[in-house]
C-alpha positions as CSV (number, residue, x, y, z in Angstrom):
1,M,35.1,39.1,-32.4
2,L,36.8,37.7,-35.5
3,Q,34.6,34.7,-36.4
4,G,36.5,31.4,-37.7
5,L,36.4,29.9,-41.7
6,M,35.0,26.8,-40.6
7,Q,32.3,24.9,-42.8
8,D,28.8,25.1,-40.1
9,R,27.5,22.1,-41.2
10,P,24.4,20.9,-39.0
11,L,24.5,18.1,-36.4
12,L,22.3,15.9,-37.7
13,I,21.3,12.0,-36.6
14,S,20.9,11.3,-40.2
15,S,24.5,12.1,-40.8
16,L,25.2,9.0,-38.3
17,I,23.4,6.3,-40.7
18,E,24.9,7.5,-43.4
19,H,28.1,7.3,-42.2
20,A,27.9,4.1,-41.2
21,A,26.6,3.0,-44.2
22,T,29.3,4.4,-46.5
23,F,32.1,3.0,-44.5
24,H,31.2,0.5,-42.4
25,P,28.0,-1.2,-44.7
26,D,28.9,-4.9,-44.7
27,T,28.8,-5.0,-40.4
28,E,26.5,-7.0,-39.0
29,I,23.1,-5.9,-36.9
30,V,22.2,-9.3,-35.3
31,S,18.7,-8.9,-33.8
32,R,16.5,-12.3,-32.1
33,L,13.3,-11.2,-32.5
34,P,9.8,-11.4,-30.3
35,E,9.1,-14.3,-32.7
36,G,11.7,-16.1,-31.6
37,H,14.2,-16.7,-34.6
38,V,17.5,-14.6,-35.5
39,H,17.6,-11.6,-38.0
40,R,21.0,-10.9,-39.4
41,T,21.6,-7.3,-41.7
42,T,23.9,-4.7,-42.2
43,W,24.7,-1.1,-41.6
44,K,24.1,-0.6,-44.9
45,G,20.6,-2.1,-44.8
46,I,19.7,-0.2,-41.3
47,A,20.8,2.4,-43.9
48,Q,18.1,1.8,-47.0
49,M,15.5,1.1,-44.1
50,S,15.7,3.9,-42.6
51,R,14.9,5.8,-46.1
52,Q,11.7,3.7,-46.3
53,V,10.5,4.4,-42.8
54,A,11.3,8.6,-43.1
55,Q,9.4,8.2,-47.0
56,A,6.4,6.5,-44.9
57,M,6.2,8.9,-42.5
58,Q,5.5,11.5,-45.6
59,A,2.9,9.4,-47.0
60,L,1.5,9.0,-43.8
61,G,0.8,12.3,-43.0
62,V,3.5,12.8,-40.6
63,Q,4.9,17.0,-40.2
64,Q,8.3,17.8,-39.2
65,G,8.1,17.8,-35.3
66,D,5.4,15.5,-34.8
67,R,5.7,12.7,-32.6
68,V,5.9,9.2,-33.7
69,G,5.8,6.2,-30.9
70,T,7.3,3.2,-30.6
71,L,6.4,0.0,-28.4
72,A,9.2,-2.1,-29.4
73,W,11.9,-3.9,-28.0
74,N,15.8,-3.4,-29.1
75,S,15.6,-4.8,-33.0
76,Y,16.3,-3.7,-36.0
77,R,13.4,-2.5,-37.2
78,H,13.2,-0.3,-33.9
79,L,16.7,0.8,-35.4
80,A,15.5,1.7,-38.7
81,L,12.9,4.0,-36.8
82,Y,15.9,5.7,-34.0
83,Y,17.1,6.8,-37.7
84,G,14.2,7.3,-39.9
85,V,11.6,9.2,-37.6
86,S,14.2,11.1,-36.6
87,G,16.1,12.3,-40.1
88,C,13.1,13.3,-41.7
89,G,12.5,16.2,-38.7
90,A,9.6,14.1,-36.6
91,V,10.3,12.9,-33.4
92,L,11.0,9.5,-32.1
93,H,8.9,8.9,-28.8
94,T,10.1,5.9,-27.3
95,V,7.4,4.5,-24.8
96,N,8.4,2.2,-22.1
97,P,5.7,-1.0,-22.7
98,R,6.6,-1.4,-18.6
99,L,4.6,1.3,-17.4
100,F,1.4,0.8,-16.3
101,P,-1.6,0.6,-19.0
102,E,-2.7,4.4,-17.6
103,Q,0.5,5.4,-17.6
104,I,1.1,4.4,-21.5
105,D,-2.6,5.8,-21.9
106,Y,-1.4,9.0,-20.5
107,I,2.1,10.1,-22.0
108,V,0.9,8.5,-25.8
109,N,-1.9,11.4,-25.4
110,H,0.3,13.9,-23.7
111,A,2.9,13.2,-26.5
112,E,-0.2,13.9,-29.2
113,D,1.4,10.9,-31.3
114,Q,0.5,10.4,-34.9
115,V,1.8,7.1,-35.4
116,L,2.4,4.3,-33.3
117,F,4.6,1.3,-33.9
118,F,4.8,-1.8,-31.7
119,D,5.8,-5.1,-31.4
120,L,4.0,-8.6,-31.1
121,S,4.5,-8.8,-27.4
122,F,2.6,-5.7,-27.2
123,A,-0.3,-6.5,-29.3
124,P,-3.2,-7.1,-26.3
125,L,-1.6,-3.9,-25.2
126,V,-2.5,-1.8,-28.2
127,A,-6.2,-3.4,-28.5
128,Q,-6.7,-2.1,-24.9
129,L,-5.1,0.9,-25.2
130,A,-6.4,2.2,-28.9
131,P,-9.6,3.5,-28.4
132,S,-8.3,6.2,-26.0
133,L,-5.2,6.8,-28.3
134,K,-7.3,10.3,-29.2
135,T,-4.6,11.4,-31.9
136,V,-3.3,8.4,-33.1
137,K,-3.8,7.7,-36.4
138,T,-2.3,5.0,-37.4
139,F,-0.7,1.7,-36.0
140,V,1.5,-0.2,-37.0
141,A,2.9,-4.0,-36.6
142,M,6.7,-4.5,-36.7
143,T,6.4,-7.8,-37.9
144,D,6.2,-9.4,-41.3
145,K,2.8,-10.5,-43.2
146,A,2.8,-13.7,-42.0
147,H,2.5,-13.2,-38.3
148,M,0.2,-9.6,-38.4
149,P,-1.9,-9.8,-35.1
150,D,-5.3,-9.5,-35.3
151,I,-6.3,-6.7,-32.5
152,G,-9.8,-5.3,-33.5
153,V,-7.9,-1.5,-34.0
154,P,-8.7,0.2,-37.5
155,H,-5.9,1.3,-39.2
156,V,-3.2,-1.2,-38.3
157,L,-0.6,-1.6,-41.1
158,C,2.2,-4.4,-41.8
159,F,5.8,-2.9,-41.0
160,D,8.0,-4.2,-43.5
161,D,4.6,-4.1,-46.2
162,L,5.0,-0.3,-45.5
163,L,8.3,-0.4,-45.9
164,A,8.6,-2.3,-48.9
165,S,6.0,0.3,-50.7
166,H,8.5,2.7,-50.6
167,S,12.2,3.0,-52.4
168,S,15.6,3.0,-50.5
169,E,16.5,6.3,-52.3
170,Y,16.0,9.3,-50.0
171,T,17.6,12.8,-49.9
172,W,17.7,13.8,-46.1
173,P,16.7,16.9,-45.1
174,E,18.5,19.3,-43.5
175,F,17.0,21.9,-40.8
176,D,17.7,23.2,-37.3
177,E,20.6,21.3,-35.1
178,R,18.0,22.4,-31.9
179,S,15.5,20.7,-33.4
180,A,13.9,18.2,-31.1
181,S,15.0,14.3,-32.4
182,S,13.4,12.1,-29.9
183,L,11.4,12.1,-26.5
184,C,11.2,9.7,-23.6
185,Y,9.2,10.2,-20.4
186,T,10.5,9.5,-17.1
187,S,9.6,6.6,-14.7
188,G,6.8,8.7,-12.7
189,T,7.2,6.9,-9.6
190,T,5.3,9.8,-8.2
191,G,3.0,11.9,-10.1
192,N,2.3,11.7,-14.1
193,P,5.6,10.8,-16.1
194,K,7.2,13.8,-17.3
195,G,8.5,13.7,-21.3
196,V,12.7,14.7,-22.0
197,L,12.9,16.3,-25.2
198,Y,16.5,15.7,-27.0
199,S,17.2,17.8,-29.9
200,H,19.7,16.2,-33.2
201,R,22.6,18.6,-31.5
202,S,22.3,17.5,-27.9
203,T,22.3,13.5,-29.1
204,L,24.9,14.1,-31.5
205,L,27.5,15.7,-28.8
206,H,26.5,13.1,-26.1
207,T,27.5,10.5,-29.0
208,L,30.9,12.1,-29.4
209,M,31.5,11.9,-25.3
210,E,29.9,8.4,-25.0
211,L,33.0,7.4,-27.2
212,A,35.8,8.5,-25.6
213,P,38.4,6.2,-23.9
214,D,37.2,8.1,-20.4
215,T,33.9,6.7,-20.9
216,F,32.6,4.0,-23.0
217,G,35.8,4.0,-25.4
218,I,33.4,1.8,-28.1
219,S,35.3,1.5,-31.4
220,S,34.5,-0.3,-35.0
221,A,36.5,-3.3,-33.5
222,E,33.6,-4.3,-31.0
223,T,30.8,-6.4,-30.5
224,L,28.1,-4.4,-28.6
225,M,25.2,-6.4,-27.0
226,L,22.9,-3.8,-26.6
227,I,20.8,-5.2,-23.1
228,V,19.5,-1.7,-22.3
229,P,16.3,-1.0,-23.5
230,M,16.0,1.0,-26.4
231,F,12.8,2.6,-25.1
232,H,15.1,3.9,-22.3
233,A,17.0,7.1,-22.6
234,N,18.0,6.4,-26.0
235,A,19.3,3.3,-24.9
236,W,22.1,4.8,-23.4
237,G,23.1,6.6,-26.8
238,A,24.6,3.2,-27.6
239,P,22.7,3.0,-31.4
240,Y,23.8,6.4,-32.1
241,A,27.5,5.7,-30.7
242,A,27.9,2.1,-32.7
243,A,27.0,3.8,-35.8
244,M,29.2,6.8,-35.7
245,V,32.0,4.2,-35.4
246,G,30.3,1.4,-37.4
247,A,30.3,-1.4,-34.4
248,K,28.8,-4.5,-34.2
249,L,24.9,-4.6,-32.9
250,V,23.5,-7.5,-30.9
251,L,19.9,-7.0,-29.8
252,P,18.4,-9.7,-27.7
253,G,14.4,-8.2,-27.9
254,P,12.6,-9.5,-25.0
255,H,14.9,-12.5,-24.6
256,L,16.8,-11.4,-21.2
257,D,16.6,-14.6,-19.0
258,G,19.9,-15.5,-18.3
259,E,20.2,-18.1,-20.4
260,S,18.9,-16.5,-23.6
261,V,21.7,-13.9,-23.1
262,F,24.4,-15.9,-22.1
263,N,23.7,-18.1,-25.4
264,L,23.6,-15.1,-27.6
265,M,26.9,-13.7,-26.0
266,N,28.7,-16.7,-26.6
267,Q,27.3,-17.5,-30.3
268,E,27.7,-13.7,-31.3
269,R,31.3,-13.3,-29.5
270,V,30.3,-10.2,-27.4
271,T,33.0,-7.7,-26.3
272,F,31.0,-5.2,-24.5
273,S,27.0,-5.3,-23.3
274,Q,25.4,-2.4,-21.5
275,G,22.4,-3.2,-18.9
276,V,21.1,-3.0,-15.8
277,P,21.9,-4.6,-12.5
278,T,18.7,-7.1,-12.3
279,V,19.5,-8.2,-15.8
280,W,22.9,-9.0,-14.4
281,M,21.6,-10.6,-11.6
282,M,19.2,-13.1,-13.9
283,L,22.6,-14.0,-15.9
284,F,24.2,-14.9,-12.3
285,Q,21.4,-17.2,-11.2
286,Y,21.6,-19.0,-14.5
287,L,25.3,-19.4,-14.3
288,D,25.1,-20.5,-10.7
289,A,22.8,-23.6,-11.7
290,N,24.9,-24.0,-14.7
291,P,28.2,-24.4,-13.0
292,H,29.8,-26.4,-16.0
293,L,29.4,-22.8,-18.0
294,D,32.7,-20.9,-17.7
295,P,31.9,-17.0,-18.2
296,K,35.6,-16.4,-19.2
297,A,35.1,-18.3,-22.5
298,L,32.5,-16.0,-23.6
299,G,35.4,-13.6,-24.1
300,V,33.1,-9.8,-23.0
301,K,35.8,-7.7,-22.0
302,R,33.9,-4.9,-20.6
303,V,30.3,-4.2,-19.0
304,G,28.7,-0.9,-19.1
305,I,26.2,-1.2,-15.9
306,G,23.5,1.8,-14.5
307,G,20.3,2.8,-13.2
308,A,21.3,1.3,-9.9
309,A,24.4,1.3,-7.9
310,V,26.8,-1.3,-8.5
311,G,27.3,-3.5,-5.2
312,R,30.5,-5.0,-4.4
313,G,29.7,-8.5,-5.6
314,M,28.7,-7.8,-8.7
315,L,31.5,-6.1,-9.5
316,E,33.8,-8.8,-8.1
317,R,32.1,-10.8,-10.5
318,F,32.4,-9.6,-13.4
319,E,35.7,-9.3,-12.6
320,N,37.3,-12.5,-11.5
321,Q,34.6,-14.8,-13.2
322,F,33.8,-12.7,-16.4
323,G,37.7,-10.9,-16.8
324,A,35.5,-8.2,-17.9
325,E,36.1,-4.7,-16.7
326,V,32.7,-3.0,-15.3
327,V,32.2,0.5,-16.6
328,Q,29.8,2.0,-14.2
329,G,27.8,5.4,-14.7
330,W,25.6,7.6,-13.0
331,G,22.7,9.7,-15.1
332,M,19.1,9.7,-15.8
333,T,16.3,10.1,-18.7
334,E,17.3,14.4,-18.0
335,T,20.8,13.4,-19.0
336,S,20.8,11.8,-22.1
337,P,22.1,10.0,-19.9
338,I,25.7,10.2,-19.2
339,G,26.4,12.3,-16.6
340,V,29.1,10.4,-14.5
341,I,31.5,7.3,-15.9
342,S,33.6,5.5,-13.2
343,K,36.9,5.1,-14.8
344,L,40.2,4.7,-12.8
345,L,43.2,7.5,-12.8
346,P,46.9,6.5,-13.7
347,K,47.8,7.4,-10.4
348,H,45.7,4.3,-9.0
349,A,47.3,1.7,-10.7
350,K,49.8,2.2,-7.1
351,V,46.6,2.0,-4.7
352,P,46.3,-1.4,-2.5
353,A,43.6,-3.4,-4.5
354,E,40.9,-2.7,-1.0
355,D,41.3,0.5,-1.3
356,L,40.9,0.5,-5.3
357,I,37.8,-1.0,-4.9
358,K,35.9,1.9,-3.1
359,T,36.9,4.1,-5.7
360,K,35.5,1.5,-8.2
361,L,32.7,1.4,-6.8
362,K,31.9,5.3,-6.7
363,Q,29.2,6.0,-9.5
364,G,32.2,7.8,-11.6
365,R,33.8,11.1,-12.4
366,G,32.6,14.3,-14.6
367,V,32.9,13.9,-18.3
368,W,33.5,16.7,-20.6
369,G,30.3,18.3,-21.2
370,V,28.9,17.7,-18.1
371,D,28.9,20.4,-15.1
372,L,28.2,18.9,-11.3
373,K,27.9,20.7,-8.0
374,I,26.2,19.3,-4.6
375,V,24.6,22.2,-2.4
376,D,23.0,22.0,0.8
377,A,19.5,22.7,2.2
378,N,19.8,26.1,1.2
379,G,21.4,26.4,-2.1
380,Q,25.0,26.8,-0.7
381,A,28.0,25.3,-2.6
382,L,29.6,22.0,-0.5
383,P,32.9,21.3,-0.8
384,W,34.5,18.0,-2.5
385,D,36.2,16.3,0.1
386,G,34.3,13.6,-0.5
387,V,32.5,13.5,3.4
388,A,29.9,16.5,2.6
389,F,27.1,15.5,0.7
390,G,24.2,17.5,-0.4
391,H,22.1,17.8,-3.4
392,L,23.3,17.0,-6.7
393,H,23.0,19.5,-9.8
394,V,24.0,19.3,-13.3
395,R,24.1,21.3,-16.4
396,G,25.3,20.6,-20.0
397,P,24.8,20.4,-23.7
398,W,22.8,17.6,-23.2
399,I,20.8,18.2,-20.2
400,A,17.5,19.1,-20.1
401,S,16.7,22.8,-19.3
402,G,12.9,21.7,-18.8
403,Y,10.0,19.0,-20.0
404,F,8.1,18.8,-22.3
405,R,5.3,21.7,-22.5
406,R,6.5,22.8,-19.6
407,E,5.3,20.4,-17.0
408,G,6.8,21.3,-13.6
409,G,7.7,24.9,-14.6
410,E,10.9,26.1,-14.6
411,V,13.4,23.3,-12.9
412,L,16.5,25.1,-13.3
413,D,18.3,26.9,-10.2
414,D,20.1,30.4,-10.6
415,E,23.3,29.1,-12.4
416,G,21.4,27.1,-15.0
417,Y,22.2,23.8,-12.8
418,F,19.4,20.7,-12.8
419,P,18.8,19.5,-9.5
420,T,18.8,15.6,-10.1
421,G,16.7,14.8,-6.9
422,D,20.2,12.7,-5.9
423,V,21.8,13.2,-2.8
424,A,25.9,12.6,-3.5
425,T,29.4,13.3,-2.3
426,I,32.2,14.5,-4.6
427,D,35.8,13.6,-3.6
428,P,38.8,15.3,-4.4
429,D,39.4,13.6,-7.7
430,G,36.2,14.4,-8.8
431,Y,34.4,10.6,-8.6
432,L,30.7,11.0,-7.3
433,Q,28.9,8.9,-4.7
434,L,25.6,8.5,-4.2
435,V,24.3,8.8,-1.0
436,D,20.4,8.3,-2.1
437,R,17.6,9.8,-3.6
438,A,16.5,12.7,-1.7
439,K,13.5,11.1,-1.3
440,D,14.6,7.8,0.1
441,V,17.3,8.8,2.1
442,I,16.6,7.7,6.0
443,K,16.3,10.6,8.2
444,S,17.7,9.4,11.9
445,G,18.2,11.4,15.1
446,G,19.1,14.9,12.5
447,E,21.1,12.6,10.7
448,W,21.0,10.7,7.3
449,I,21.6,7.2,6.7
450,S,22.6,6.3,3.2
451,S,20.2,3.0,1.9
452,I,22.5,3.0,-1.2
453,D,25.3,1.8,1.2
454,V,23.4,-0.6,3.8
455,E,22.0,-2.2,0.3
456,N,25.4,-2.4,-1.5
457,T,26.9,-4.1,1.6
458,T,24.1,-6.4,2.7
459,N,24.2,-7.4,-1.5
460,S,27.9,-8.4,-1.3
461,H,27.2,-11.2,1.3
462,P,27.1,-14.4,-0.6
463,G,23.2,-15.2,0.5
464,V,22.0,-12.2,-0.5
465,A,20.0,-12.0,-3.7
466,E,18.9,-8.3,-3.8
467,S,17.8,-6.1,-0.6
468,A,15.8,-2.7,0.0
469,V,16.6,-0.4,3.1
470,I,13.7,1.9,3.5
471,G,12.7,4.4,6.2
472,V,10.2,3.3,9.2
473,A,8.5,6.2,11.8
474,H,10.3,5.9,14.6
475,P,8.7,7.1,18.5
476,K,12.7,8.4,19.6
477,W,14.5,9.0,16.5
478,Q,12.2,10.1,13.5
479,E,12.7,7.2,11.4
480,R,15.0,4.2,11.0
481,P,16.4,1.4,8.4
482,L,14.3,-1.4,7.7
483,L,16.4,-3.8,5.7
484,L,14.0,-6.5,3.7
485,V,15.8,-8.7,1.8
486,V,15.7,-12.1,-0.7
487,R,17.9,-15.0,-0.2
488,R,20.1,-16.0,-2.4
489,A,18.5,-19.5,-4.5
490,G,19.7,-22.7,-1.9
491,T,20.8,-20.6,0.5
492,Q,19.4,-20.0,4.5
493,V,21.0,-16.7,5.7
494,E,19.3,-15.6,8.9
495,A,19.1,-12.0,10.4
496,K,21.7,-12.6,13.3
497,E,24.2,-14.0,10.5
498,L,23.4,-10.6,8.8
499,L,23.3,-8.1,11.8
500,D,26.9,-9.6,12.4
501,Y,28.2,-9.1,8.5
502,L,27.0,-5.5,8.8
503,S,28.3,-4.4,11.9
504,S,32.1,-4.7,11.0
505,R,31.6,-2.8,7.5
506,I,29.1,0.1,8.1
507,A,28.6,2.7,11.2
508,K,26.7,1.0,14.2
509,W,24.3,3.9,13.8
510,W,23.6,2.5,10.3
511,L,22.4,-0.6,11.4
512,P,18.7,-1.8,10.2
513,D,16.7,-2.0,13.2
514,D,14.9,-4.6,11.9
515,I,15.2,-7.6,9.2
516,V,12.1,-9.0,6.9
517,F,13.2,-11.2,4.6
518,V,11.1,-11.4,1.3
519,D,10.1,-13.7,-1.5
520,A,10.8,-10.5,-4.1
521,L,11.2,-6.6,-4.3
522,P,9.0,-4.2,-6.6
523,H,10.8,-2.6,-9.2
524,T,9.7,0.0,-11.5
525,A,9.7,0.4,-15.1
526,T,13.4,0.9,-15.7
527,G,14.5,-1.9,-13.0
528,K,14.8,0.6,-10.2
529,L,13.8,-0.9,-6.4
530,L,10.4,0.8,-6.1
531,K,10.5,2.2,-2.8
532,T,7.2,4.2,-2.4
533,K,5.7,0.8,-2.8
534,L,7.7,-0.4,0.0
535,R,7.2,2.3,2.1
536,E,3.3,2.1,1.5
537,Q,3.6,-1.3,2.3
538,Y,5.6,-1.2,5.4
539,R,4.2,2.0,6.8
540,D,2.9,0.2,9.9
541,H,5.6,-2.2,10.2
542,R,6.6,-1.5,14.2
543,L,10.0,-2.1,14.6
544,P,11.6,-3.8,17.4
545,T,13.0,-1.1,19.2
546,A,10.4,1.5,18.9
């Protein structure tokens, strides 16, 4: 075959930070640190730090392919590690500090991290785990000398001193773009977490798609507040996308309460922010307690939401009270994470508002690079008619082909698709709508009930802050839905009122057989409802209909 005459340059993460430093050197990176104060630097400053990180890795004996762990919030120091560690050929392993200590112990040892960087918030955790972290040779506290913690662990270095001992001049190495760049572990609600190993090539291709107008449309004009954690699925790729276009980044650190988020948004004039629904709920609670504040005055134009399905109440509140477009998406650690993004088509301009809501609440349409299919229990493809629902499978250049160290064995199907564990429908326009996780769908009398649909409808009631639906054993129907509800502060919604509300909005046979009001619901380390715990807790719950 005739070959093209184009230059063949490797797609490497280091090219992103050098581009940002060259063409957007003075654009700000704003961080609110664990210590509480706000730090300001620029893309040029991050590039200099990244080069210092790369040289520090070499001085510490880190080789290409070695894993370097972080237990850290969103900050300029973490951003420098994103580029410095991957850029020198090592693998950045962002550890989720919200996992159980036993899980963190497992994944740091499983990854064989050589160095572990940690924020001050996690100093006690590091002190607890350090004796069992067999491969970690060096611990680095991400702070300055004045704030160095005393955790009784040998070989603890100071981040700022470590970088200061190295030059900001450095030539990034070139290597195969398919080399591993970063490592993230799944949240592991069942069994041990499994590692997803990204490559430089997959990351760069994912970054390019993230900038497209039909995805997140990030540009140099953006001020992006990154609430989604940098320890979760590469922060949805936003740190790379921001560098590719030189956008201003606002990094809130651990300060994710409603007041802190509102104030930082206001101070930095944020135009776009990304986060999971639980964080937005905290922002709403703060605004409810301070009705004199005007969300529209923030000037936020778009809000990216993922990690859990967006309910109608959240969608309409952002649109009506903030004047912001909601960009919902679906993905997972194994998809880097972009899978589908919810954007309207030109034909939707003529669709009535009530019908349009139904489309907006779907998780989104496929983007270039991601192939989708839904299959039945026998692996047979199902039609894209918006009615048939089956197991969702995906493939593409930024989709995992397997797990680190081949945990779980061969995971792809015969056509090279990755089974996501989600159940979904796809309509004729290509909009995907999650029905449930395969393990969460409620099987009632041979039919399936979508817990997600029931939850979203329940959450749209003004008296509901959050809800969860689980299947409980039933002698006749196999399973029936139990609805668990957290009331919104200051309201006293009762079960009959909720049932009346639901009865006109969902199928009659989907109505919960019982409603239990609770003070709070458990969540996973990534903010999703922890239904395994709920199913265990209510395993012996007796339904009134049983």
